[in-house]
C-alpha positions in Angstrom: 131.6 140.2 117.1 131.1 137.0 118.7 130.5 134.0 116.6 128.2 131.1 117.4 129.7 127.7 117.1 127.4 124.9 116.6 128.7 121.4 117.6 127.0 118.4 115.9 127.3 114.9 117.9 126.8 111.8 115.8 124.5 109.5 117.7 126.1 106.3 118.3 124.5 103.7 115.5 123.0 99.9 116.6 125.5 97.4 116.8 124.7 94.4 115.2 124.6 90.6 116.5 127.0 89.2 114.0 124.9 86.2 112.2 121.8 87.1 113.5 121.6 90.9 111.9 122.2 89.1 108.7 119.3 86.5 109.2 116.7 89.8 109.2 117.4 90.3 106.0 117.8 86.9 104.9 114.3 85.9 106.2 112.9 88.9 104.5 114.2 88.0 101.3 113.5 84.2 101.5 109.8 84.8 103.1 109.0 87.5 100.0 110.3 84.7 97.6 108.0 82.0 98.8 105.1 84.9 98.5 105.9 85.3 95.0 106.5 81.8 94.2 102.9 81.0 95.4 101.6 83.9 93.5 103.2 82.8 90.2 101.5 79.1 90.5 104.4 77.2 91.4 103.4 74.1 93.9 104.5 73.7 97.4 106.8 73.6 98.8 107.6 77.4 97.9 110.9 77.7 100.0 113.8 75.5 100.6 114.0 76.7 103.9 112.8 73.8 106.2 111.8 76.5 109.1 109.5 78.4 106.7 107.9 75.3 105.3 107.1 73.8 108.8 105.8 77.2 110.9 103.5 79.8 110.1 105.2 83.3 109.6 103.6 86.6 108.7 104.0 88.2 105.0 106.9 90.3 105.0 104.8 93.2 103.9 101.7 93.7 106.4 99.3 94.8 103.6 99.7 91.4 102.3 98.6 89.2 105.4 95.0 87.8 105.1 93.2 90.0 107.7 94.8 93.2 106.7 93.7 92.2 102.9 90.2 91.7 104.0 90.2 94.8 106.1 91.7 96.8 102.7 89.4 95.2 100.4 86.0 94.9 102.0 86.3 97.5 105.1 88.5 100.4 104.0 87.2 100.1 100.4 83.8 98.6 100.8 80.9 99.3 98.3 78.1 100.3 100.7 76.8 103.2 99.2 75.3 104.8 102.4 78.7 104.9 104.1 80.3 108.1 105.1 83.7 109.0 105.8 82.7 109.2 109.5 81.1 105.6 109.2 84.2 104.3 107.5 86.6 105.4 110.1 84.4 103.8 112.6 84.3 100.6 110.6 88.0 100.1 110.3 88.7 101.1 114.0 86.0 98.5 115.0 87.4 95.9 112.6 90.9 96.2 113.8 89.6 95.7 117.4 88.1 92.5 116.7 90.7 91.6 113.9 88.4 88.6 113.2 86.6 88.2 109.4 84.1 86.1 110.8 82.8 88.7 113.3 82.9 91.3 110.8 81.0 88.7 108.2 78.2 87.9 111.1 77.8 91.2 111.8 77.5 92.8 108.3 75.1 89.9 107.4 72.7 90.8 110.6 72.9 94.7 109.9 72.2 93.8 105.9 75.6 96.0 105.3 78.7 97.3 106.9 77.8 98.9 110.5 77.4 102.7 110.7 77.2 105.1 113.3 73.5 104.9 113.3 73.8 101.4 114.2 76.3 102.3 117.2 73.8 104.8 118.3 70.7 102.5 118.3 72.0 99.7 119.8 71.7 97.4 116.5 75.7 97.0 116.5 75.7 95.5 120.0 72.9 93.4 119.4 74.6 91.6 116.2 77.6 91.4 118.1 75.9 89.7 121.1 74.1 87.4 118.0 77.8 86.8 116.4 79.0 85.6 119.7 76.1 83.5 120.6 76.7 81.7 117.4 80.5 81.6 116.8 81.5 81.4 121.0 83.9 84.6 120.5 84.4 87.7 118.5 87.9 88.4 118.9 91.3 86.7 117.4 94.7 86.6 119.5 96.3 88.9 117.0 96.9 92.0 119.3 97.0 91.7 123.1 94.0 94.1 124.3 94.3 96.6 127.2 92.3 95.4 130.4 88.6 95.0 129.4 86.5 96.6 132.1 87.3 100.1 131.7 83.6 101.1 131.1 82.4 98.8 134.0 81.1 96.2 131.8 82.0 92.1 132.6 82.2 91.4 128.7 84.9 92.6 126.6 82.9 93.6 123.7 80.4 95.5 125.8 83.4 97.6 127.0 84.5 98.0 123.2 81.0 99.2 122.3 81.1 101.7 124.9 84.4 102.8 123.9 83.1 103.4 120.4 80.5 105.2 121.5 82.7 107.2 123.7 85.2 107.9 120.6 82.4 108.3 117.6 79.1 110.1 119.2 80.9 111.9 122.4 84.5 112.8 121.2 84.0 113.2 117.2 86.7 110.9 116.9 86.2 110.4 113.2 86.3 114.3 112.5 89.6 114.6 114.3 91.1 111.7 112.5 90.3 113.4 109.3 91.7 116.8 110.3 94.9 115.1 111.7 98.0 116.7 110.4 100.2 113.3 110.5 100.2 109.7 110.9 102.0 110.2 114.7 99.0 112.7 115.4 96.5 109.8 114.6 98.2 107.6 116.6 98.4 110.1 119.8 94.5 110.9 119.3 94.0 107.2 119.3 95.7 106.2 122.4 94.3 108.7 124.4 91.0 106.8 124.6 90.4 103.9 126.9 91.5 100.6 126.0 93.5 101.7 123.2 97.3 101.0 124.1 100.0 102.9 122.3 100.6 99.5 119.8 97.0 98.9 119.4 96.9 102.7 118.3 99.6 102.5 115.9 98.0 99.4 114.2 94.4 101.1 113.6 96.2 104.3 112.5 98.1 102.2 109.7 94.9 100.7 109.0 93.2 104.3 108.5 95.8 105.3 106.4 95.1 102.6 104.1 92.1 104.1 103.2 91.6 107.3 100.9 90.5 109.0 103.8 93.9 110.0 105.2 97.4 109.7 103.5 100.6 109.7 105.0 103.7 108.3 104.7 104.2 105.0 106.7 107.8 106.2 107.1 106.8 109.3 109.0 106.2 107.1 112.4 106.5 104.0 113.7 106.3 101.9 116.7 107.8 99.0 118.2 105.6 96.1 119.5 106.5 93.5 122.2 107.5 91.0 119.5 109.7 93.6 118.0 111.3 94.6 120.7 112.4 91.0 121.3 113.6 91.0 117.9 115.6 94.2 118.1 117.4 92.7 121.2 118.3 89.5 119.3 119.6 91.5 115.9 121.5 94.0 117.7 123.8 93.9 121.3 123.3 97.6 121.6 120.8 100.2 120.0 123.6 102.7 120.9 121.8 106.4 121.1 118.7 105.0 119.0 115.1 104.7 120.6 113.6 101.3 119.3 111.4 103.2 116.5 114.8 105.0 115.4 116.2 101.5 115.0 113.3 100.3 112.7 113.4 103.4 110.4 117.0 103.0 109.9 116.8 99.7 108.9 114.2 101.2 106.4 116.9 103.7 105.1 119.5 100.5 104.8 117.5 98.2 103.0 118.9 98.5 99.6 122.3 98.5 100.8 122.0 95.4 102.7 120.2 93.1 100.2 122.8 94.2 97.6 125.9 93.8 100.1 124.5 90.3 101.2 123.6 89.5 97.5 119.9 88.6 98.7 117.4 89.0 96.0 114.5 91.4 97.1 112.0 93.0 94.8 109.5 94.4 97.3 105.7 94.5 97.0 105.5 94.7 93.3 108.2 97.3 93.4 107.0 98.9 96.4 109.7 99.0 99.2 109.8 98.1 102.8 108.6 100.8 105.1 108.4 101.5 109.0 105.2 99.0 109.6 106.8 96.3 107.5 110.4 96.5 109.1 108.6 96.6 112.3 106.8 93.4 111.7 110.1 91.7 110.2 111.5 92.3 113.9 108.6 90.3 115.5 109.4 87.6 112.7 112.9 87.5 113.4 112.2 86.7 117.0 110.0 83.8 116.0 112.7 82.5 113.2 115.4 82.8 115.9 113.9 80.4 118.2 114.3 77.4 115.7 117.3 79.1 113.7 119.2 80.3 116.6 117.6 78.7 119.9 120.8 79.9 122.1 119.4 83.4 121.8 116.7 83.0 125.0 114.1 85.1 125.2 110.6 85.3 126.8 109.3 83.0 124.2 111.1 79.6 123.3 108.8 77.9 120.8 107.1 78.9 117.5 103.3 78.3 118.3 101.6 78.1 114.8 102.5 75.5 112.5 102.0 76.2 108.9 98.7 75.0 107.1 97.6 76.2 104.2 94.1 78.0 103.8 91.8 76.5 101.0 89.8 80.3 101.0 89.9 82.0 97.7 91.6 85.6 98.5 91.5 88.4 96.1 94.5 90.3 96.4 94.2 94.0 96.8 96.2 96.8 97.8 95.0 100.7 98.3 94.9 102.1 94.9 96.9 105.0 95.8 99.8 102.8 96.0 99.6 102.5 92.1 101.0 98.9 92.5 101.8 96.9 89.1 101.5 93.2 89.7 101.2 92.2 86.0 105.0 91.4 85.4 105.7 89.1 88.4 102.4 87.2 88.2 102.3 85.6 85.0 99.5 82.6 86.1 97.3 84.9 88.4 93.8 85.6 87.1 92.8 89.2 87.5 89.3 90.4 88.4 87.9 93.3 86.7 86.0 96.8 87.5 82.8 95.4 88.6 84.2 93.6 91.7 84.5 94.6 95.7 86.2 97.6 96.0 85.0 101.0 95.1 87.9 103.4 94.5 86.2 106.9 94.2 84.3 106.2 91.1 87.7 105.3 89.3 87.1 102.3 86.9 89.9 99.8 87.1 91.7 99.2 83.7 91.6 95.5 82.8 93.1 94.2 79.3 94.4 91.4 77.9 97.6 93.4 77.6 98.2 93.9 81.2 97.3 97.3 82.2 97.6 98.0 86.2 95.2 95.9 87.9 94.3 96.6 91.4 92.6 93.2 92.1 93.2 89.6 91.5 92.2 86.4 92.4 94.8 83.8 93.6 93.5 80.4 95.1 94.9 79.2 98.5 97.1 82.3 98.8 97.5 82.9 102.5 98.5 80.6 105.5 
């Protein structure tokens, strides 16, 4: 009788660049500590690190950044009672395409509510964009590098995107296909098959969709390295061994507790939520920026940090997907909580708010995000 023998070959792990690899975890610890100090009502500076005090860095957790916060609270969990799940998917995709809060506020003010598929069909959505562009001078932020903008034959970028949305949601039933997708990777692959939707933009948009209550996949099921993360990976490691960039990111997800403990770095997560693939991906991008000041001899395509820190005066109501079940109360003694009648409509569930400190989904924090 023949015996079949299986030989398992262990993949060569990424090789750390001594000193820089440790900076990845140190940055995460210090940046999150600054976030928590600010939430707790401490006065500036929130970090002893001169680089963090001088330059602008994204939050450790993507969901805590200003634009993501607006998207989660006002788009993914908006209160427009006429919005259907298909409308909501269109809204999330459209918002992330512009990534501009002022654009979204302008459009919703003109339409009298969040844009729906009927506004896309009738042309009202495009006319609202025209009006906002005429008033504000632009519609987009520079947060993402968007694909070539004449795929549908228009000279103006936003007209190509309107044509894209019509193609996606009216002609190709994209919303229905998102609702039926079996995995986060399937959502990404569905989105990136459309014109103007590059792989990284499709991934970022899929993460936004996954914040909503319409789909619910683990953020560790799939990740993708953007251009900044690829630069950060090259700085943190001398080689990735047999790992693809996405595998190396998830390798970091798996190692987080061990590394924070080994390096004696405090890290409480996002009110108990650990780093996920999207967060570790973003941290590599921020590491690339941080190293431009901390380790300038590690040259890359970019040598300076362009944005300096300047606090925003806007009051942000901190809000995370209710399905995460985060409890902010123990870490936020100075925060003022907002009750059940505020902006997010969580499938009819009332928020529990009491002086004793039951679970809160939303809180108001003045001057929260840079």
